[in-house]
N, C-alpha and C positions, 0 to 999 in steps of 0.2 A: 861946525855949528848947525849946518843944514841937516846933517846926519842925525844929530841929537833931536832937532825939531821933528824930523821924520819918525824917529823912534818914539817920541812922546805922542805924536799923532796916532801912530799905530797902536800904542798901548792904550790910549784913550778910546779908540774905536773898539778894540777888543773888549775893554771893560763894559762899554755900552752894549756890545753884542751879547756878552755873557749875561748881563742883567736882563736884557729883553728876552733872550732865549729861555731863561727860567720862568718868565711870566706868560709869554704869549705864543711861543713858536712850536709848531709841529713839523719836524724835519721831513717826515715821510710823505708829505702832501705834494711835493714838487720834484721836478727833475733838477736836482742841485747842480749836476755837471753842466747842463745847458745854461743855467743862470750864471754860474761861475764864468763860463766861456764868454758870455755877453759882457760882463763887467770888467773882465780882464782885458778884453779887446779895447775897452774904453780907458784903459790904464788906471783903473781905480783898484789898487791892490790893497784890499782890506779883508778882514776875516769873512770866510764863507758863511759863518753863522750870522753875521751882520747882514749879508745879502739875503739870507733866508728871512731875517727879521723884516727887512724892507718889503720883500715879497708878500709876507703875511699881513702887512699893514695895508689898510685902505687909506687914501689920501684924506678921507673924511674923518678918520679916527682921531679922538682927542689926544691920544698918546703921540701922534706923529708930530705935534707941536714941540715935543721935548727934544726932538732930533735936530741936528745942524741943517742949515738951509739947503745945502747941496744934496743931502740925503732926502729931504722932503721933495725936492725936484724929481729925483728918481722915483719916489713913491707916486708922485702925481702922474708920471709917465705911464705907470702901470694902469691907471684908470683913464687914459687918454681915449676920448670918444666912446666911453662906456655907454651901453644901451642905445647907441646910435646906429648900429648895424645888425644885420641878421635877416631872418625871413619870417614868415607868418607863424612858424613853430618855435623859434628860438631867437633870442637876442645874443649875438656873438660877434667876435671880431676875427673870425676865420672861417674858411670853407674846407670841406673834406674832399680828398682825392679818393674816389670810389675804387677799391681794389678789383672789383668785378669787371668794370668797363673802362677804367682808367680816366674817367671824366671827373670834373670838379663840380660839386653841388654844395649848397648852403648847409644841407643836413640830409640825413638818410630818408626823412619823409619826402623832401623835395625830389630826391633821386627816385624813390619808389613811385611817386606820382608821375614823373616824367616817363619812366620805363613802362608803366602800366598802360600808357596811352600810345605806345609804339604800334604801328600798323602790322608789323611782322610779329606774330605771337611767339616765335622762337627767340626773339630778342628781349622779350619782357622778363624781368628778373627783379630780385630785391637785394638791397645791400645789407650785408652783415656788418653792422657798425663796429663791432668788436675786432674785425679784421683790418680796420683802417690803419695805415701806417704813416701816411703823409697828410699834412694840412697846409693850407695857404693863408698866410696872414693878410687880412683885408687892408690893414694900414700901410704896409710896405710891399705887399704882394710877393713876399718871399715864401717859397715852398720849403718845407722842413719836416723832420720827424715829429710825431705827435708829442706835444708838451704844452703846459699851461701858459708859459711865457715865450713870447716870440724871441728867438735867438738872434734876430737881426735888429729889430727896433725897440725891443724891451717892453712892449705892451702886454698886459694880461689878456689873452684871447678869450677867456671866459672867467668870470668871477667864480662861478661853480665849474669844477673840472673833475671828471672821473676818468682815470687812466684805463679802467677796465672796459667801460662802455664807450669810451672816446666821446664823451658828452661835454660840451662847452655851453654855458649859459650865463649871461650877465644878469638876468632877472632872477635874483635869489629869493624873491617873495613867494615863489612856488615851493620853497622849502624842500629842495631836492635832497635826496640821500640814496646811497646804494644799498640795495637789499641783497644780501648774500644768498638768501633762499630763492628769491625770484631770479637772481643772476643779472638783473638790470637795475637801473636807477628809478625810483619812485618819487612821487610828489606828496606835499602836505605835511612833511615832518615826520621823523621816525617815531617820535613820542605820541603821535596822533593816529597811527595805524598799527595794525598787527598782521602777521603772515598766517594764512590758513594753509596748513600743509596738504589737506585733501583737495582744496580748490586750486592750489598752486599759485596763489597771488595774494596781494595785500588788500585789506579792507579797513575802513574807518573803525575806530574803537567802538563806535555805537552799534556796529553790526555783530559784534562778538556774541556768539551763542544764539543769534536770532536769524541768521541767513540759512538758506537751503544750500547745503554743500553739493556741488557738482564738480567732478574731477576735471582738472585743467579747464576750468570754466572760461577763462579769458583767452585760451589758445584757439580762438575762432574769430571769424570776421564779424563785424557789426552787422546785424540783419537789416539795418537801415541804410548805411552808407558803404558797407563792405570793407571798411578799414580794419586792419589786424588789431584786435583789442588789447593784446598783451603788451604791445609797445606803443599804444596810443598816448598822446598828451592831453586828450580831452577827458572830461569826466564821464565815468561809466556807472550805471545803476543796475541793480538786479531786479528783474521782474518777478511777480508773485510766483510764477511757475518755476523759477530758479535760473533761467537763462539771462544773459547779460546783453546790454545795449547801451549806446551812447545816451547820455541824458538828453541832449538836444534832439536826437533822432526819435527818442521815446516820447518827448513832448509833442513833436510834430504828429505822431500817430494818435496821441490822445486828443489832440485838438481836432482831428478828423474823425473822432469817435471810433477809432480802431483799438479796441481793448483786448483783442486776442494776441497771443505771442506769434510773431512771424515765423518762428521755428517749429513749435510744436502745436500751434493753433489753440492751446489752452488759454484760459483767462489769465491775462498778464497782471491783473490787479485783483485785490480782494473784491468780493461781490458788493460789499457795503460801499467801497470806494467807487466801483463801477456805476452803482445806482446814483450816487451823488453827482458823478460827472455827467451822466445822462440828464439828470434834472437841471444841472446848470446849463447844458447845451440847449435844452428845449426852451429854457427861458431867455 
């Protein structure tokens, strides 16, 4: 009798899994072997497709209410302490093991800031985040190979995850996406930006056909704060001369009536705008 009940339960779960997979699931987005290992160690022997279904669900999704209580508990575990951990750059539930110096940091920006301040110039270096192989789950402190789901405690270490860039981020309001042409993840949504092949970076759609192309324009440091612009998480703007700078750094210069480009010394804004700014400052 128990065997029959078990078979009926397995048939039911498989049917639910098949239905959900047809409607909602993208199998290629997660490390399925890692997820399967976690659930099997908990003795929950059901279809891998169902596991993927749970992984793809948020506990806040309306469809989750259609699933059994014990499945909803697993889904809730994925969102455990979401947005409560991270650094000034990213909200995430893991840290990265830097392959270059074997130290653990919240993100590659934190690593680069730390190493740039080392007294010995020979020790200063930058992390290549694509080379990261190990992460440490903040919830259970387990170190493990890079994956979106912790293989020990089952939390989702980042709501957004890119296996190429090794990027984890719980704050999906940034609308992250991976740009194949840039080779890294970008912000503000794929439908809202376009890639300029000559400049080698992405711009807002409003800039299409109106910006001054400069080859590899973002593969330089910001002239205001010296952060590498190509991988920055801050907003970048183009000056009238064609060079790029952080929006915040540029605003500081304009407030101080510095309208020339710090790179080429040409006027960084149109003459009409420059006159208007000077008039506002004088008043």
